[in-house]
C-alpha positions as CSV (number, residue, x, y, z in Angstrom):
1,M,1.4,19.0,6.7
2,K,-1.1,17.9,9.3
3,A,-1.9,14.2,9.9
4,T,-5.5,14.7,8.7
5,D,-4.2,16.3,5.5
6,K,-1.9,13.4,4.9
7,E,-4.7,11.0,5.4
8,A,-6.9,12.9,2.9
9,L,-4.0,12.9,0.4
10,I,-3.5,9.1,0.8
11,H,-7.3,8.6,0.4
12,E,-7.2,10.7,-2.8
13,Q,-4.2,8.8,-4.2
14,L,-5.9,5.4,-3.4
15,I,-9.0,6.4,-5.4
16,K,-7.1,8.1,-8.2
17,N,-4.7,5.2,-8.8
18,Y,-6.7,2.2,-7.7
19,E,-6.4,0.4,-11.1
20,K,-2.6,0.9,-11.0
21,Y,-2.4,-0.6,-7.5
22,Y,-4.7,-3.4,-8.4
23,R,-2.5,-4.3,-11.4
24,I,0.6,-4.3,-9.3
25,A,-1.1,-6.7,-6.8
26,Y,-2.5,-8.8,-9.6
27,S,1.0,-9.3,-11.0
28,Y,1.9,-11.2,-7.9
29,T,-1.1,-13.4,-7.5
30,F,-2.8,-13.5,-10.9
31,Q,-6.1,-13.9,-9.0
32,E,-8.7,-11.0,-9.0
33,Q,-9.9,-11.6,-5.5
34,D,-6.4,-12.0,-4.0
35,A,-5.3,-8.8,-5.7
36,M,-8.3,-6.9,-4.4
37,D,-7.6,-8.2,-0.9
38,I,-3.9,-7.1,-1.2
39,V,-5.0,-3.6,-2.3
40,Q,-7.6,-3.4,0.5
41,E,-5.1,-4.4,3.2
42,A,-2.4,-2.1,1.7
43,A,-5.0,0.8,1.7
44,Y,-5.8,0.1,5.3
45,R,-2.1,0.1,6.2
46,A,-1.5,3.3,4.2
47,I,-4.3,5.2,5.9
48,L,-3.4,3.9,9.3
49,K,0.3,4.9,8.9
50,S,-0.4,8.1,6.9
51,E,1.3,10.3,9.5
52,S,4.6,8.6,8.7
53,L,4.5,9.9,5.1
54,R,7.4,12.3,5.1
55,N,7.2,13.8,1.6
56,P,3.6,14.3,0.4
57,E,4.8,14.6,-3.2
58,Y,5.9,11.0,-3.0
59,A,2.6,9.6,-1.8
60,D,2.0,7.5,-4.8
61,T,5.5,6.0,-4.6
62,W,5.0,5.3,-0.9
63,I,1.7,3.5,-1.5
64,C,3.2,1.4,-4.3
65,R,5.9,0.3,-1.8
66,I,3.1,-0.7,0.6
67,I,1.3,-2.6,-2.1
68,K,4.5,-4.4,-3.0
69,N,5.2,-5.3,0.6
70,E,1.7,-6.5,1.2
71,A,1.8,-8.6,-1.9
72,V,5.0,-10.3,-0.7
73,R,3.5,-10.8,2.7
74,F,0.4,-12.4,1.0
75,L,2.5,-14.7,-1.1
76,E,4.5,-15.9,2.0
77,R,1.2,-16.6,3.8
78,Y,-0.3,-18.6,0.9
79,K,2.6,-20.4,-0.7
80,G,1.7,-23.5,-2.6
81,R,-1.8,-22.5,-3.4
82,T,-3.0,-24.0,-6.7
83,V,-5.0,-22.7,-9.6
84,T,-8.4,-24.3,-10.2
85,M,-9.5,-25.4,-13.7
86,E,-12.1,-22.6,-13.7
87,E,-9.4,-20.0,-13.4
88,L,-7.6,-21.2,-16.6
89,P,-8.5,-19.5,-19.9
90,E,-11.0,-21.2,-22.2
91,E,-9.6,-23.2,-25.1
92,G,-9.4,-21.6,-28.5
93,S,-8.5,-18.1,-27.3
94,E,-5.0,-17.3,-28.5
95,D,-4.8,-14.0,-26.6
96,Q,-5.7,-15.7,-23.4
97,I,-3.2,-18.5,-24.0
98,E,-0.5,-15.9,-24.7
99,D,-1.6,-14.1,-21.5
100,L,-1.3,-17.4,-19.6
101,D,2.2,-17.9,-21.0
102,L,3.2,-14.4,-19.9
103,K,1.7,-15.0,-16.5
104,Q,3.6,-18.3,-16.1
105,A,6.8,-16.6,-17.2
106,L,6.2,-13.8,-14.7
107,T,5.8,-16.3,-11.9
108,R,9.3,-17.6,-12.7
109,L,10.8,-14.3,-11.7
110,N,11.4,-13.6,-8.1
111,N,9.2,-11.0,-6.4
112,E,11.7,-8.1,-6.8
113,E,12.2,-8.8,-10.5
114,R,8.5,-9.2,-11.1
115,T,7.8,-5.9,-9.4
116,I,10.3,-4.1,-11.4
117,V,9.0,-5.6,-14.7
118,V,5.4,-4.7,-13.8
119,L,6.2,-1.2,-12.8
120,K,8.3,-0.5,-15.9
121,Y,6.2,-2.2,-18.6
122,F,2.7,-2.4,-17.3
123,E,2.6,0.7,-15.2
124,E,5.1,2.6,-17.4
125,E,6.9,4.1,-14.4
126,K,10.3,5.8,-14.8
127,L,13.3,3.9,-13.6
128,T,14.0,6.6,-11.0
129,T,10.5,6.1,-9.6
130,I,10.9,2.4,-9.5
131,A,14.2,2.8,-7.6
132,Q,12.4,4.9,-5.0
133,I,9.5,2.4,-4.7
134,M,11.9,-0.5,-4.4
135,D,14.3,1.4,-2.2
136,L,17.2,0.5,-4.5
137,N,20.0,2.2,-6.4
138,L,19.0,3.3,-9.9
139,N,21.8,1.1,-11.5
140,T,20.6,-1.9,-9.4
141,V,17.1,-1.4,-10.9
142,K,18.5,-1.2,-14.4
143,S,20.6,-4.4,-14.1
144,R,17.8,-6.3,-12.4
145,L,15.3,-5.2,-15.1
146,Y,17.7,-6.3,-17.8
147,R,18.2,-9.7,-16.1
148,A,14.4,-10.1,-15.6
149,V,13.7,-9.3,-19.2
150,E,16.3,-11.8,-20.4
151,K,14.7,-14.5,-18.2
152,L,11.3,-13.7,-19.6
153,K,12.6,-13.8,-23.2
154,K,14.3,-17.2,-22.6
155,Y,11.2,-18.6,-21.0
156,M,8.8,-17.3,-23.7
157,E,11.1,-18.4,-26.6
158,G,11.4,-22.0,-25.4
159,G,12.0,-22.4,-21.7
160,A,8.3,-23.2,-21.3
161,E,8.6,-26.1,-23.6
162,H,11.4,-27.6,-21.6
163,G,9.9,-26.8,-18.3
164,K,13.2,-25.3,-17.1
165,M,14.2,-21.8,-16.3
166,E,16.8,-21.8,-13.6
167,N,18.5,-18.4,-13.0
168,G,17.3,-17.4,-16.5
169,I,19.0,-20.3,-18.4
170,S,16.8,-22.7,-20.2
């Protein structure tokens, strides 16, 4: 496949799956603008490096990996950033409060666990695809997903009340 064809394929995938890529990025930052910045930077990197795509049938997986890597880079650059009061949900909205609890629980996971959970449950990716995106063994993905879900359960069931969740134990 020619470099121009690969670039066109990447461009097509970026347009077709933008919402998916945005949700992956958003799962890291929980900020709309930051997630859009991550996707934009990842799209730039993907197009710039399109000639390095070896298997065109895995273009989506390849882009997901770039999104994940860019999100991790973003978080490393902006550690310690705080959420403003305007970014919190309005009082009285139970769904928004539950969303906030889930967001807080997701932030307790490490980047790898969060990515696996988001890809599996929010993007409904197959475990084999997640293994390819994360460049991990399938059994490793399964065990990390299990541990991440257990951490989330513990946090959502009471870890939030105690403010503790260290290695999944509240």
